[in-house]
C-alpha positions as CSV (number, residue, x, y, z in Angstrom):
1,M,9.1,-32.4,5.8
2,R,7.3,-29.1,5.2
3,S,9.1,-25.9,6.4
4,K,7.6,-24.0,9.3
5,L,7.1,-20.3,9.3
6,V,5.7,-17.6,11.6
7,A,5.4,-14.3,9.8
8,G,4.4,-11.1,11.5
9,N,2.2,-8.7,9.5
10,W,2.6,-5.2,11.1
11,K,-0.1,-3.7,8.9
12,M,0.0,0.1,8.9
13,N,1.7,0.4,12.3
14,G,5.1,1.6,13.5
15,N,7.5,4.4,13.4
16,L,11.3,4.6,13.4
17,A,11.6,4.6,17.2
18,S,9.2,1.9,18.0
19,N,10.4,-0.2,15.1
20,Q,13.9,-0.1,16.3
21,A,12.9,-1.1,19.8
22,L,10.7,-4.0,18.6
23,L,13.2,-5.5,16.1
24,K,16.1,-5.2,18.6
25,S,14.0,-6.9,21.3
26,L,13.2,-9.7,18.9
27,I,16.8,-10.6,18.0
28,P,17.7,-12.1,21.4
29,L,14.2,-13.5,22.0
30,L,14.2,-15.5,18.8
31,A,17.9,-16.6,18.9
32,S,16.8,-20.0,20.2
33,V,14.3,-20.7,17.6
34,T,16.0,-23.0,15.2
35,R,13.3,-25.4,13.9
36,A,11.1,-22.7,12.3
37,R,11.6,-19.6,10.2
38,C,10.5,-16.3,11.6
39,A,9.8,-13.1,9.6
40,V,8.3,-9.7,9.9
41,C,6.4,-8.0,7.0
42,V,6.7,-4.2,7.6
43,P,5.4,-1.1,5.8
44,Y,7.3,0.0,2.8
45,P,9.0,3.1,4.4
46,Y,10.6,0.9,7.0
47,L,12.2,-1.8,4.8
48,A,15.6,-0.1,4.8
49,Q,15.6,0.2,8.6
50,T,14.4,-3.4,9.0
51,E,17.2,-4.6,6.7
52,Q,19.8,-2.7,8.6
53,I,18.7,-4.1,11.9
54,L,18.0,-7.7,11.0
55,R,20.6,-8.6,8.4
56,G,22.5,-11.5,9.6
57,Q,20.4,-12.0,12.7
58,G,18.4,-15.1,11.5
59,I,15.0,-13.2,11.2
60,S,13.7,-12.7,7.7
61,W,11.6,-9.7,6.5
62,G,9.2,-8.8,3.8
63,A,6.6,-6.5,2.3
64,Q,2.9,-6.5,2.9
65,D,1.9,-6.1,-0.7
66,V,3.3,-5.3,-4.2
67,C,2.1,-3.8,-7.4
68,E,1.3,-6.3,-10.2
69,Y,3.3,-4.2,-12.6
70,E,7.1,-4.1,-12.9
71,H,7.5,-0.3,-13.5
72,G,5.8,2.6,-15.2
73,A,3.3,5.4,-14.6
74,Y,1.6,3.9,-11.5
75,T,1.8,6.7,-9.0
76,G,2.0,5.6,-5.5
77,S,2.7,1.9,-6.3
78,V,5.7,-0.2,-5.3
79,S,6.9,-3.1,-7.4
80,A,8.2,-6.4,-6.3
81,G,11.6,-5.6,-7.7
82,M,11.7,-2.5,-5.5
83,V,11.1,-4.4,-2.3
84,A,13.6,-7.0,-3.4
85,D,16.2,-4.3,-3.3
86,F,15.8,-4.2,0.4
87,G,16.6,-7.8,1.1
88,C,13.1,-8.9,1.4
89,R,12.5,-12.7,1.4
90,F,8.7,-12.6,1.5
91,A,5.8,-10.5,0.1
92,I,2.2,-10.8,1.1
93,V,-0.3,-10.9,-1.6
94,G,-4.1,-11.2,-1.4
95,H,-4.5,-10.2,2.2
96,S,-8.2,-9.9,3.0
97,E,-7.8,-6.2,3.8
98,R,-6.3,-5.6,0.3
99,R,-9.2,-7.5,-1.2
100,A,-11.9,-5.9,0.8
101,L,-10.7,-2.3,1.3
102,F,-8.6,-1.8,-1.9
103,G,-10.5,-3.9,-4.4
104,D,-7.8,-6.6,-5.2
105,T,-9.7,-9.1,-7.3
106,D,-8.6,-12.7,-7.7
107,A,-7.1,-11.9,-11.0
108,V,-5.0,-9.0,-9.6
109,V,-3.8,-11.1,-6.7
110,A,-2.7,-13.8,-9.2
111,K,-0.7,-11.2,-11.1
112,K,0.9,-9.9,-7.9
113,F,1.8,-13.5,-7.0
114,A,3.5,-13.9,-10.4
115,A,5.3,-10.6,-10.0
116,V,6.7,-11.7,-6.6
117,L,7.9,-14.9,-8.0
118,K,9.6,-13.3,-11.0
119,V,12.0,-11.3,-8.8
120,G,12.9,-14.4,-6.7
121,L,10.9,-13.6,-3.6
122,T,8.5,-16.0,-1.8
123,P,4.9,-14.9,-2.0
124,I,2.6,-15.5,1.0
125,L,-0.7,-16.0,-0.7
126,C,-3.7,-15.2,1.6
127,V,-7.0,-16.9,1.1
128,G,-10.1,-17.0,3.2
129,E,-13.8,-16.5,3.6
130,T,-16.1,-13.9,5.3
131,L,-18.5,-14.8,8.0
132,A,-21.4,-14.5,5.5
133,E,-19.7,-16.8,3.1
134,R,-19.1,-19.4,5.8
135,E,-22.6,-19.3,7.1
136,S,-24.0,-19.5,3.7
137,G,-22.0,-22.7,2.9
138,V,-19.9,-21.4,0.1
139,M,-16.6,-21.3,2.1
140,E,-15.0,-24.0,0.0
141,Q,-16.1,-22.5,-3.3
142,V,-14.6,-19.1,-2.2
143,I,-11.2,-20.5,-1.2
144,A,-11.1,-22.8,-4.2
145,R,-11.7,-19.8,-6.5
146,Q,-8.9,-17.8,-4.8
147,V,-6.4,-20.7,-5.1
148,D,-7.5,-21.6,-8.7
149,A,-6.9,-18.1,-9.9
150,V,-3.2,-18.4,-9.0
151,I,-2.9,-21.8,-10.5
152,A,-4.5,-20.5,-13.7
153,Q,-2.0,-17.6,-13.9
154,S,1.2,-19.3,-12.8
155,G,0.6,-23.1,-12.7
156,A,0.4,-25.4,-9.9
157,A,4.1,-25.9,-9.8
158,A,4.6,-22.2,-8.8
159,L,2.9,-23.0,-5.5
160,G,6.0,-25.0,-4.7
161,Q,7.9,-21.7,-4.3
162,A,5.2,-20.1,-2.2
163,V,3.5,-20.1,1.2
164,L,-0.3,-20.1,1.6
165,A,-2.0,-18.5,4.5
166,Y,-5.6,-19.2,5.5
167,E,-7.2,-16.3,7.1
168,P,-10.8,-16.6,8.1
169,V,-11.9,-13.0,7.6
170,W,-14.3,-13.2,10.5
171,A,-11.5,-14.0,12.9
172,I,-9.2,-11.1,12.0
173,G,-9.1,-8.3,14.6
174,T,-12.4,-9.5,16.1
175,G,-10.9,-11.6,18.9
176,K,-12.7,-14.6,17.4
177,T,-10.6,-17.6,16.4
178,A,-11.5,-20.7,14.5
179,T,-11.0,-23.7,16.6
180,P,-8.0,-25.8,15.9
181,E,-10.3,-28.4,14.3
182,Q,-12.1,-25.7,12.2
183,A,-8.8,-24.4,11.0
184,Q,-7.4,-27.8,10.3
185,A,-10.4,-28.8,8.2
186,V,-9.9,-25.7,5.9
187,H,-6.1,-26.3,5.7
188,A,-6.7,-29.9,4.7
189,F,-9.2,-28.7,2.0
190,I,-6.6,-26.3,0.6
191,R,-4.0,-29.0,0.5
192,G,-6.3,-31.3,-1.2
193,R,-7.3,-28.7,-3.7
194,V,-3.6,-28.2,-4.7
195,A,-3.1,-32.0,-4.7
196,E,-5.7,-32.3,-7.5
197,Q,-3.2,-30.5,-9.7
198,D,0.2,-31.7,-8.2
199,I,0.4,-33.9,-5.2
200,R,4.1,-33.4,-4.7
201,V,3.6,-29.6,-4.5
202,A,0.7,-30.1,-2.1
203,D,2.7,-32.2,0.2
204,G,5.4,-29.7,0.5
205,L,3.3,-26.5,0.7
206,P,3.5,-24.7,3.9
207,I,0.0,-23.4,4.9
208,L,-0.1,-20.9,7.7
209,Y,-3.1,-20.0,9.9
210,G,-3.9,-16.2,10.1
211,G,-6.9,-15.6,12.4
212,S,-6.1,-13.9,15.7
213,V,-3.3,-16.2,16.7
214,K,-1.9,-15.5,20.2
215,A,0.6,-17.0,22.5
216,S,-2.3,-18.6,24.4
217,N,-3.7,-20.5,21.5
218,A,-0.7,-21.0,19.1
219,A,0.4,-24.4,20.4
220,Q,-3.0,-25.9,20.0
221,L,-3.3,-24.5,16.4
222,F,0.2,-25.5,15.4
223,A,-0.4,-29.1,16.7
224,M,-2.8,-29.7,13.8
225,A,-1.5,-31.9,11.0
226,D,-1.9,-29.3,8.1
227,I,-1.1,-26.1,10.0
228,D,2.6,-25.1,9.4
229,G,2.7,-21.9,11.2
230,G,1.0,-18.5,11.4
231,L,0.5,-15.1,9.8
232,I,0.4,-13.0,12.8
233,G,-1.3,-9.5,13.0
234,G,-1.5,-7.5,16.2
235,A,0.5,-10.0,18.3
236,S,3.5,-9.4,16.1
237,L,3.8,-5.9,17.4
238,V,4.6,-7.1,20.9
239,A,8.1,-8.7,21.0
240,E,7.4,-11.2,23.9
241,E,4.0,-12.2,22.4
242,F,5.4,-12.8,18.9
243,A,8.4,-14.6,20.3
244,A,6.2,-16.9,22.3
245,I,4.2,-17.7,19.2
246,C,7.3,-18.5,17.2
247,K,8.6,-20.8,20.0
248,A,5.3,-22.6,20.1
249,L,5.9,-23.7,16.6
């Protein structure tokens, strides 16, 4: 059976005081969640605080990105090894905002994916299409290209140590959400694409949905056969909302 995961992506939000309140609220709220993993991916400066509060509490944590390089003269960058020092289990790579706003190409994302694996962390690989790409009928080509870049870099077997997240870019921060059936169709396509390379890996690959998941729609999305959890944005900043999503899984 595939593992289930709800991962919160705080994006560039939080401060020491609000983080402490949020994390301490999550601990009792998520104590009863035993059939799924729960995690929060926080900004780099707060990894130490997150580790201090969550260690031993049954909630995992991770980073929102890493540099593709291990070390060197890359001012402002943070390596996968550095975030591993703070007890991270996960690191997001290829989020649509990194691709669109910061120029992460498929090749760069593939290198970041490999860097995360190299230090023993689990990459959460984000793939997805824009509204223009969906409406022009190239959605599958875009997603296949994003997945194939990672397979070309690390091999299909490497996906057996990873999590994928499908994030329709048009449904992030817009209030729009793909219907459960629309999301399921893309998740099934992704699993099928991986299966062309390695059916065993495809069968065990957790694929999360990452497009404006809320407590009100989580159960319907998670009921789909190929949706194994969620990558949660804004709703992960509200303890009760995030906990309700985790419990829906």
